[in-house]
PAFITOR-303711 format. One record per residue: x, y, z of N, C-alpha, C, O in turn. Coordinates in steps of 0.1 Angstrom, whole numbers, plus 5000, padded with zeros to 4 digits. Example, Ala and Ser with C-alpha at 12.3 -4.5 7.8 and 13.67 -1.06 7.14 Angstrom:
513249435078512349555078513249675078514249675085/512849785071513749895071512950005079513450115080/
//
This chain:
502150995016501251105012499851075013498951155015/499450945012498050895013497550925027496350935029/498450935037498050965051498051105054497951145066/498151195045498051335047499351415048499351535050/500451345045501751415046501951495033501451455022/502751595034503151675022504151595014504751505020/504351635002505451564994506751575000507551485000/507051695006508351725012508551635024509551575026/507551625032507651545045507651395041508451325047/506951355031506951205028508351175022508751065025/508951265014510251235009511251225020512151145020/511151315030512051315041511951185049512951125053/510651145052510451025059510950905052511550815058/510750895039511150785030512650785027513250695022/513350905030514750905028515150925013516150875009/514250985005514451004991514551144988514051234995/515051174976515051314971513651364968512851284964/513351494970512051544967511651524952510451494950/512551544943512251524929511851374926510951354919/512551284933512251144931510851114936510051044930/510451174948509151164953508051214944506951154943/508351324938507351384928507251294916506151274911/508351234911508251144900507451014903506650974895/507650964915506950844920505450874921504550794917/505150994926503751034927503051054914501951014912/503651124905503051174892503351074881502651084871/504350994881504750914870505651004861505651124863/506250954851507051034842506151074830505350994825/506351204826505451254816506051254802505351244792/507351254801508051254788509151154789510251184793/508951024784509950924785511050954775510851014765/512250904778513350924768513050844755512150754755/513650884744513350824731513650674732514650624738/512750594727512950454727512450384739512650254740/511950454749511450394761510050424764509550534759/509350334771507950354774507750434787508650444795/506650504788506350584800506150494812505550384810/506550544824506250464836504950514842504850634844/504050424845502750474851502950524865503850484872/502050604870502050654883501950534893501350434890/502550554905502450454915501050444921500550554925/500450334921499150314927499150224939500150164942/498050204945497950114957498149974953497749934942/498849894961499049754958497849674960497149704970/497549584952496349494953496749374961497849324959/495849324970496249204977496349084968495649084958/497148994971497248874963495948794962495248794972/495748734950494448654949494548534958495648484961/493348484961493348354969492848384983492548504987/492848284992492348305005493348385014494548385011/492748465023493648545032494448455041494048345044/495548505045496448425054495948405068496148305074/495248505073494648505087493148505086492548545077/492648445097491148445099490648585101491348675107/489448615096488848745099488248745113488248635120/487748855117487348875131486148785135486048725146/485248765125484048685128484448545130483948475139/485348485122485848355124486548335137486348235144/487348435141488148425154487148425166487348345175/486148505165485148505176484348375177484148325188/484048325165483248195165484148085172483648005180/485348075168486247975174486447995189486347905197/486648125193486848155207485548115215485648065226/484348145210483148115216482947965218482447915228/483347885208483247735209484247675219483947575224/485347745221486347695230486047735245486547675254/485247835247484847875260484047775267483047725261/484347735280483547635287482147695290481947815293/481147605289479747655292479647675307480147595315/478847775311478647805325477647705331477347715343/
//
């Protein structure tokens, strides 16, 4: 849905029921007695720490140093 799909289309692509897709999007509004409410699904945050791959600037720097001088 973040990419512009409708709820119906996103549920079809994900292979889930439309009602389930709406619940995931909106969160539950009235939890059963004795249970806490489930928050809406948000974007996942990247894990803390250094990234696994080099960024583009670092890759270009390495490639430039490996290139033979003319």
